[in-house]
N, C-alpha and C positions, 0 to 999 in steps of 0.2 A: 465245579469251582476248584477242586483239589488238583485238577489237571493243568491248571495254569497258575502262574505266579500270582499269589494273592497278597494284597496289602491294603488294609483299610486306612486310607488317607484322612486322618482327622487332625485336629489341632495338635494334640500331644505327640502322636506318631510322626507327623510331618516335621515338627520342630526338631525332634531328636534325630530324624533322618538327615536333616540338613547338617546338624552337628557331626553326625557319623561320616558323611561324605567329605566334610571339611577335614576331619582327622585323617581319612584315607589319602586325600589330596596332598595335605601338607607333609604327611609321612613320606609319600612318594617324592615330593619336591626336595625335601631335606636330604633324603638319601641320594637322589639323582644329582643334585648340585654340590655335593660334598667335594672338597678338594683333597689332594693327597695328604695335606697336613691335618685336615679335620675329618678324615674319613671315619675313624674309629668313634669319635665323639658323635658324629652325625648318625651313625648306625644305632647307637644307644638311644639317642633322642628320637629317631624315627620309630624305634621299637616301642618306646614309652608312649608316644602319641597314638600308634596303632592299637596298643593295648587299651589305651583310654577310649578309643573309638569302639573296640569290641566290647568293652565293659558296659556300654549303654545298650547293646543289642537286645538282651532279653526283655528290657522294659520298652524299648522302641518297638520291637516286634510284638511284644505283649499288647501294647496299646493298639497295634495294627491287627489285633485279634488272631494272632498265630496260635496262641494256646488253645483257642476254640476250634482249631482245625486239626484233625488227628495226625496227618502226615507232617504238618508244620510243627505241631506240638512235640512229636518225636524228635524232630531235628533240633529243637531248642533244648530238649532233655539231654540228648547225647553229645551235643557240641559244647565243650566247656568255654563259653565266651568270656566269662568273668575270671580272668587270671589274677586274682587279688594277691596271690603269693609270688607273682612275678613282678608286679608293679614296683614294689620296694627295691628289690635287687637291681632292676634295670635303672631306676632313678639314681641309686647310689653309684652304679658303675658309670653312668653318664657324667655325674659330678666328678668322679675320680679321673675319668678320661680327659675331661675338659681342663682341670687344673694340673694334671700330671703329665700332659703331653701325650705321647704315644704309649698308652697304657697296654702292657702285655697281659693277656688273659692266661693265667696259669691253671694247671689242673686243680690246685688247691682252692681256686676260686669257685669251682663247681659246687662246693658245699653250700654256697649262697642260694643255689637254684635247686637244691635237693628237695625242699618241701613242695615246690611247684612240680617237679618231676614226679614225686610220689602222688600228688593229686591227679596229674595227667594219667598216671598208671592206673589209679583207682577209677577214673572216668572211663578208661579203655576196658577195664574189667567189667564195669557196669554195662557198657555198650555190648560187649561180646556175650555176656550172660543173658541179658534181657532180650537181645535181638536174635542171637543165633543158637545159644545152648537151650534156653528154656522157651524161646519164641513167645514170651509173654512178659508183662511187667512184673518183675520181682522186686528189684530195687526201687522201681518207680510205681509200686502199687498204691502209694499214697497220692500220686498225681502231682507231686511237688518237684520243681526243678532243683536238682542238687546244688547248683551254683548259688542258690538263694538260701541254703540252709544257714541257720544262725551260727553254728559252730564254725563253718567255713568263712563266713563274713567277719566274725570276730577275730578269727585267726589271721585273716588278711589285714585287718586294722592293726593288730599287734605287730605284724611283720612290717607294715609300712611305717609305723611309729619308730620301730627299731632302726630301720634303714634311714629314716629322717635324721635320727640322732647321729648315726655313723657319718652321714653326709655333712652335717653341721660340724662335727669334730674334724673331719678331713679338710673341709674348707678353712676352718679356723687355723689348722696347722699350716696350711698353704700360705695364708695371709701373714702369719707370724714369720714364716721362713722368708717370704719375699721382702718384708720390712727389714730383715737382718741382712739380706743378700744384695739387694739392688737399690739404685737411687731413683727408680721409676716405678715403684710398687703400685701406684694408683693406676698406671696405664695397663697393668697386667692383673688387675684386681678381679677381672671377670665379674663385673657387677650384675651381669645377666644371671649368674648363678644365684645371687641373693634373691632376685625376683622370682626365679624358678623355685627356690626353696620356700619362699613365702607363699607362692601359689599352691605348692604341695601341702604346706601347713594348712591352708584354707580348706583344701580338699578333705584333709583328715579331721579338721574341726567340724566340717559339715557332716562327715560320717558319724562322729561321736554324737552330734546334736540329734541326728535322725535315729540313731540307735536308741537314744533316750526317749524321743517323742513317738517313735513308731518301731518298737523292737521286733515286731513280726516282719522280718526282712522279706519273706516270700510273698507278703501281701502288698498289692500295689498301693492302696491307700493314698497317702499324701506324698509318696516318694517321688512323684513326678518332679516336684520342685527341687528335690535333692539332685535328681539326674539332670535337670535343667541347669542348676548351679554348677554341678560337676562338669557338664559339657561346656559351659561358658568358660570355665577355668582351663579346660583342655584346649579350647579354641585360642585363648590368650597365650598359652604355652606354645601352641602350634605357630601362631603368627610371630610372636617374639622370638621363638627358637629358630624359625626360618630366617628371620631378619639377621639374627646374630650368627647363624651358621654360615652365611655368605659373606660375613664381615670379620671372620675370625682373624685376629691379628697375628702377624708373624713376629711381633716384638719379643715373644717369649724365647725365640731362637737366640736372642742376645744374652740370655741367662747362662751363667756358668754353673749349670746344675747337673753336669754330666755324672758327677760322683755323688749327688745328693738326691734323696727321694723324700717325698712328704710322708714321714712315718710318725709314729706316736712319740718318738724320742726327738729331742733337740740335739743334732750333731754338734752344734757349736758349744752349747752348754756343757756337754759331756767332755769334749776335748779341752776346752779352756780351763776346766777345773784342774787338769793335770799340770798347767803352767802357772797356777796361781802363786806359787811360792817363788818363782824365778823371774817373773815379769816386772820390769821397772815401768810402772804406768806413766810417770812424769816424763821419762826419757822418750817413750814412744809417743806420748801426747805432743811433745815438741817436734818430733819428726813429722807427724801427720800435719800439724799446724803449718810447719815450714813448707811442706810439699803443696798444700792447698794455697798458701800465700804466694809462693814463688812461681809455681807452674800452673796455677789456676785449674787444678785437676777437676774441680766441680763443673767446669764448662762442658765436660763430656756428658752428653745427655744419656748415654748408655752405660755409665760408670757402674761397676759392680764391686762387691767386696773383694773378689778375687783379683780384679784389676788393680785395686789400691794396694793389696798385699804384694802383688808382683812388682809394682813400682818401688816398694820399700824393701824388696828382697826378703820377704818373710812369708808366713802362712796366714791364711784368712782368719784362723781362730784367734791368733794374737791380736790382729787388727780389730776384730769384732769385740774382744774383751776390753780393749783400750777404749773404744768408742762407748760401749755399754757402761763401763764403770767410771772412766775419767770424765766423759761428757754427759753421762746419765741419759742417753737416748740411743735409739737404734740407728743402723747405718742409713736408712732411707731419710729419716728426719735430720740426721747430722748433715748429710750432703745438701739437702734442700734448704736447711738453715743457712749454709754457706752461700747458696745461690741467692736466697732472699736478701742477705746482707750485701751481696754484690749488686743486686738490682737497686737497693736503697742508695748505695754510693753513687750509682749512675744517675739516679733521679736527683740527688742533691747537687750533682754536677751539671744538671740541666740537659741530660741526654734525651729526655722526652721531647725536647723541642726539635730534635733532629730525627728521632726514630719513634716508632709506635711502641706502646707498652708491651705488646706481645713480642715485637722484635727485640726489645731489650731483654725480656724474659728468656727468649730463645738463645740470645747471645750468652746469657749467664748459665745455660744448661737446662733450663726447663723445656719440656717438650709437650706441655699441655697447658692451655689457658686456664682450665679448671683447677689443675694442681697449683699453678702459679698463684691464682687468686686466693686459694685456700691457705697455702703456706704463707703468703705475704700478710694476710689478715691475722694469721695465728701469731706472727712475730711482731707485728706493728699495732695490731688492734684496729686497723682501718684498711679500707680498700686502697689500691694504688692511686686512684684519682683523688680520694680523700687525703691521702698522704701528700700528694703534690700540692693540693689546695692549702693544706696546713703550712707547708714549707714555703709557700709563696707569700704568705701573710707577713 
């Protein structure tokens, strides 16, 4: 029986096997179908999915009775399938690469992978010692898979919680920056990242729950349901990630972020404080109002803070401070408010009798129906159609 590939196909092993093959398939597809613009992001996502697939292998193969067969048991012992110290960093670098564009991987970033490298080194030492030097189980004399040791699993949980926090902070800074910099922040919000983070949160919540209910991680017990739930979430990430990887928008190329990075500091807040004593808010407010009224600058769907500063022959920090303090809103909300008011004027003039609501919105600078409806309702308290009905009475 040991001379041929052995796999006990039962309900538990077969279900996990299907999940495993799906992880391998989607990891391959995401990597293969990545474009030049999305290649780095796709590599990180593909790596996360394949790590998720490998993570279920010890239990998938355990339910297939591999631990009961000597040669297969040794294979499971010496191959570190569960890279729990890698999942967190890979997750974090995918989020960073997605919201930061072409993320450059620097030597200093290697520190994030040092724990995983140390564990791989430890696994290699165990393999060489038990298999070649002593030719007997020394590290594995207890017959337990080192990947399932409690200390290793709890270390992985702490690592993933840490990188989840880093990812949330990084995405939060990105959203804050886009709201200050562009008038189309919703279109580059990468909502998929939020769903990805939520799925990762659920994975960690499941881990915490099962640590409480069944702390003996090396024992199979009821952990099948944890691995089933984990695999289901990885499948969701795989399908949704693949769908989003082939639709990565090029809208971000319109951003004037060449000199700005998503960091822990707010570049605008730092620089504008230096001009606080010299800036005439009322004067600049009049200049901005005049520009929007006379040239209808808001009609540019790709308008950025840098574009507006260029039109007024000044720097972006001054314009940002004027909008933040004089109008009490960020750049994105400021421009969209102007667009909403322009739509309202057109509706009052009866433009909707000649044009569609979406057409009117596009003419006024909106580039998304969802954004238009949200902004319009925010400023009027009603939907566009409700607004028309009220004004017809």
